[in-house]
N, C-alpha and C positions, 0 to 999 in steps of 0.2 A: 643478718639475716632473712626478711622475714620481706623485708623492700625489696631483695636479691628477686626474690619466690615470686612475688607481685609482678617485679618487669617483667619477667619472662614469661610468666601469666601470662600476660598483656600482650605481650612480645607472636608469643603463640597464638591466641583467641586473635588478633590483626593479621598472621599472617593468613588462617584459617579461611575467615573472612576474607581477606582477597584473593584467595585462591578460590574463593566459591566466585566471587564477583567475574574474576577471567575467566572462569570454566564457563561460567554463563553469555558474558560475551565471544570466546571460542565460540560453546554450539553454536549461536547466532551466525557466526563466519562461515561452519565447518557447512552449517546446512545450506548455504549460498551456495558457497564454492562446490556444493556435489549434488545438489541439487538436479533432477531430469530435466530435460527437456519440459517434460505435461507436466512435471509440479509445479516449476515455473510459469506453463498456462492456466493451472491450474488455480494458483497462487494470484495472479494479476487479473480471472474471468471474474472471481469470491470479493476482487477486489472494488471492480469494476460491480457490477452487481450492488453492492453498501451503500457506494454514489449512490446511484442509478437511483433503489429505495429514498436515499434520502432528500435527490430533488425531487420525487416525488412526491416524497410529503410535503415538504415544504412546497411544492408546485399547487398541490392542493388545500394548501393555508391562505391564496392570496388570491386578488379582486380579479377580476374578467383580464381589466386593462395592463396590470400587470401579468398575468399567465402571458398576451400575448404578447407582450418585451418578450417575454422570457424562448417562450416555444421562437423567438427572430432570432435573438440573441443565443442564448444555450444550449435550446436541442438536439443542434447540430452538431456539437461537439459529442453530445453521445452518441448520435449515429456514425458519425467518422471512426471513434474507439471501437464499438462494436465490429464496426466492418475489420477493423485489424486484427481484432481480436479472433474474431470467424476467420481470417486469412491464414490464421497463425495455425489456429486448431486443425484446416484446413491441409494446412505442411505440415503436421505435425502425423498427420493419418495419410498420409502417401499425396499430400497430394505436392504442387509445383513449391519448392520452396522459397521462402523468400527470407533472405537471411535481417530483413530488421525490419520483423516483426516484432522478436520483443524489445529494440529499439527505441520503437518509433510508440511502444505502451509504453516505456519508461520517461521518453520526453514526455508525455501527455498528463502521464498519473499524478504528479505535482500540480498540473496547471489544473485536474478538475478537483483535486482533492481541496486548494488553494478556493477552486469559484465555492465547491462548496460552501465551505467555510464564511467564506464572506458573505454570500446568500443566506445561510443560518444568521449569522448577525444583523439583517434587515436587507445587508448589499442589493445592490443593483448588477 
């Protein structure tokens, strides 16, 4: 009798925890599915600013030779991404619509994050 109630309690606890995890995952999916274009842009701009700040911090810690290499190799990526985000903002505010702004950002976002992670580990 006690064994059955313990098993039942464990099963209920398991289902409760599983339900919480499922709800958390669904919330993330729902946020993405129903995000407004403006919210998607703001999330993208926030992520870009975060990565730019990390890059700037790392850049300031480098010697002059490394800074020169980084300017040539990496700074242009930030300029390109900033232009994409600016165009996206203009399109959201009634400018000429360009359907590829979000796609272009998503294509470059992971590369940007990977680049910063590599540089923080001392990569070139």
